[in-house]
C-alpha positions in Angstrom: 42.5 7.4 -12.0 40.4 5.9 -14.8 42.0 4.0 -17.5 41.0 4.8 -21.1 40.4 2.4 -23.9 41.2 3.6 -27.4 39.1 1.5 -29.8 39.7 1.8 -33.5 37.7 -0.4 -35.9 38.4 -0.6 -39.6 38.6 -2.7 -42.8 41.7 -3.4 -44.7 42.4 -1.7 -48.0 41.9 -3.9 -51.1 45.0 -6.0 -51.7 46.2 -6.0 -48.0 46.4 -9.4 -46.5 45.8 -10.0 -42.7 49.4 -11.3 -42.4 50.8 -8.1 -44.0 48.7 -5.9 -41.7 49.8 -7.8 -38.5 53.4 -7.2 -39.5 52.7 -3.5 -40.1 51.0 -3.3 -36.7 54.0 -5.0 -35.1 56.2 -2.3 -36.5 54.3 0.3 -34.3 55.2 -1.6 -31.1 58.2 0.4 -30.2 56.2 3.7 -30.4 53.2 2.4 -28.5 55.3 0.7 -25.8 57.3 3.9 -25.2 54.3 6.2 -25.1 53.7 7.5 -21.6 50.6 5.8 -20.1 50.5 2.7 -22.3 49.2 -0.4 -20.5 47.8 -2.9 -22.9 47.1 -3.5 -26.6 45.4 -6.2 -28.7 44.5 -6.5 -32.4 41.6 -8.7 -33.6 39.7 -9.5 -36.7 36.0 -10.4 -36.7 34.3 -12.9 -38.9 32.9 -10.0 -40.9 36.5 -9.0 -41.9 36.5 -5.8 -39.7 39.4 -5.3 -37.4 39.7 -3.8 -34.0 42.8 -2.2 -32.5 42.2 -2.0 -28.8 44.7 0.0 -26.7 44.4 0.8 -23.0 46.0 4.0 -21.6 46.5 5.2 -18.1 44.3 8.2 -18.7 42.6 10.3 -21.4 45.6 12.7 -21.8 47.9 9.8 -22.5 45.4 8.4 -25.1 45.0 11.7 -26.8 48.7 12.5 -26.8 49.6 9.1 -28.4 46.8 9.6 -31.0 48.2 13.0 -31.9 51.8 11.8 -32.2 51.1 8.6 -34.1 50.8 10.2 -37.6 54.4 11.5 -37.3 55.8 8.0 -36.6 57.7 6.1 -39.3 55.3 3.1 -39.1 52.2 5.2 -39.6 52.3 5.7 -43.3 52.4 2.0 -44.1 49.6 1.2 -41.6 47.4 3.9 -42.9 47.9 2.9 -46.5 46.8 -0.7 -45.6 43.5 0.5 -44.1 40.4 1.6 -46.0 40.1 5.2 -44.8 36.3 5.3 -45.2 35.9 2.4 -42.8 37.8 3.9 -39.8 35.9 4.6 -36.6 37.9 5.7 -33.5 36.7 6.4 -30.0 38.0 6.8 -26.5 36.1 5.2 -23.6 36.6 5.2 -19.8 37.3 1.7 -18.6 34.8 1.1 -15.8 35.6 -2.5 -14.9 38.3 -5.0 -15.7 38.6 -8.8 -15.3 41.7 -10.9 -15.9 42.3 -14.6 -15.9 
């Protein structure tokens, strides 16, 4: 079985602070944790201001199912309003190698 990384990069909408967005993201924790196939998630911000939401799923079906169900979640509207819609890039990739500390 190949794990799948869901990688979403984006910029915040004007007026949204990093602290506000982290709180909005934390509000999605219950949904993501309960989604079948969830294994890992991290959120980062680059020096250029762009963000990356990196989620690892057990397989492609789990990743696609979660992506399809996310817009219906209570937390989704706030998160999406805080993101510049023209900046969003989302992709799913097969994880070919993993290293941990």
